[in-house]
N, C-alpha and C positions, 0 to 999 in steps of 0.2 A: 400631757403635756404635750403640744404643739408646736408648730413656727405660723404667725396669727398670718406673715403679710409678706409679698414678695416671692425672689423665683422656688422657692419650699414650701409657698402657701397649706399648712392644712399638714403638714408633714409630721407624723406620730412620731416623736422621741422615746427611745429605748429606757428607760430608768432604771439605776441598780436598784436592786432586790434588797427587805429590811428598810433600816431607819439610819443607813450610814450616812446619805446625804438630806439635803433641805431642798429639793427643788422650787423657784421662783415658781409660782403658781402663774396659772394663763390670765389670770385678773390681773394681777402687780406688775408682771410684763407687758402687758395692754398698755396700760398706764402708764407705766415706763417709756415705754417705746414713743407714746404719745405725745409726752412730755420731750425727750429727747429729737424726736421731728419738729419739735417750732423753735431747738435749740441749735440742732446740726442741722446738714444737708448726709446722707449715708453716701450717698454717691465719690462724696471727698474725701471722706475717712478709707486715708490707704491702710491704716491699723490698727486693730483692736485686738486689745489684752485680756482675755478671760481665766481670771486667778482665783477659784477655788471652784474652778468650772463645773465640778457636779457632771451634767447629761450637757455641756457645750451650748444650751439654749439659749443663753445671752449675749453669745461669739455668734454661734450659726445665724440666730433671725437678724444680728448685724451683718453678714452674710447675705444672707436672702434681702436683705433691702438695700444692696448696695456697695458696702464696705468690700475692701479687694482682699484683704486677708486676715486673720483669727491667727494668734498665740493663746495655745489653753492649757491652765496647769493645774493638778490636781494630785493626791495624792493615792489614791485608790482606783479612779473611776477612768483611765486612759483609754480604755478598749472601747466603753460605750461610746464616748466621745469620735474615739476616731469612729464604729460604727453609723454613730449620729451622724458624721459629714460623711461618710462613706455611700450611705441612701440617701443625704439632701443633696451628691452629687459636689459638694466642697469641698473635698479631699485634697485636692490639687493646693486649695487656699488656706489651707491649716500646716499649724505646725503644735502636736500634743507633743506635754510632755506632760510624763508621773513623777513623780517627787516631794521635795519640803520646798514650799514658795516660796521661801525667803534665798535659799541658794541657786535656785532657778534663776527669780529675778535679778542674783550679782551676775547668773553665766548672762545673762541674758544682754546685762547694764556691761561686764565686759565686750560682750560682742557689737558692741554700740544701735541696740535693741534701744524703738522710740518710739512711745503709739499716741495713736489720733485722739484713741479711745480707749477706754479702760472699766474695767464692770472688777468688781471684789467685793465674794460674796460671801463671807466665812462662817464658820459655826459660831454662832451667838455667842455671847458671855465669854471668851476668853482671852478678849485684848485682841485681837489677831484682824479686826478691821482697825481699827487703829494704828498695830504695827505693821499694817502690810499699808495701809497711806503713806506714813514716813519711810515706809523703804520705797515707796515709788518718788517722792523728791528727794529722799538723801544720792538716791543712785540715777537721775537727772532721765525716768522713763518717760514721760509724759511731755507729750510736744507744748511748746507757747501753744496760748489757746487750745490744748484739749481739754475734756475733759475726761474726769475718773468718778465714781458711782459707786458707795458702796453702803451697801444693807448691812445691816446686823440688825437686833433687838432695838426692842422699843427704847427698853428703859437705861438702854447705854448713851452713854454718852462721850462723844469724843472731846476730849479737851485736849490734847497733844495734834493741832490742825498747824500742819509747815505752814509759816506766813506766805509762800509760790500762790499756794494753793487760795483763793477764793471760794465762797459759799457759792452757788446757784440760787439750788430749790433744794426744799427738805420736805418728805411727803412723808406720812405717816401712814402702816397699812394695820387700822384692826388697834388689837390691843401687843399684837406680837414684834412688828414688822415695822425699822426706819430706815426711808432710804436717802442719804444725801449727794446732794451732785455737786462737786466742785472745778472749777476754771482752774487752769494753772497760768497767772497772771506771768505781763512780761517783765524777765529776771530787773532785780534795781540795780 
């Protein structure tokens, strides 16, 4: 697992031992960021949120490509994210939270935080992809015109998509992974 391009190109990221996380493979990450590069300009992204961050690869890749800052949430891997951010020389651009994603999202909302780009890559088949999508909408964490990328099991279907989110793109990666990119529409 590495940073693909930008300021920290080629940096190998530390990953947790065991199977407690399921990092997005370099191949999937490369495809995703290729698509995102056609939709956004990373240098214009002020704030990225990486929910279920694992190694921090998605948020760190965004900073490497020009995003100004990233916030990371994970229940167990905050130390690994901090180490990867330090090795990439991005620590000053990062906020790292350890704990329950729903509680941290609520805290960020109370603090007035909002984001231009959000990644949600939860454990599969637990309903967390849909729950994170709903919470982001309810807490108004995604800026108008911003994107939220939700990675989930290929057999999972997101049925409760908030009406403020418009599906921009769906990607199926083999038999196990699906990625959906949503844009926050203008309020009606």
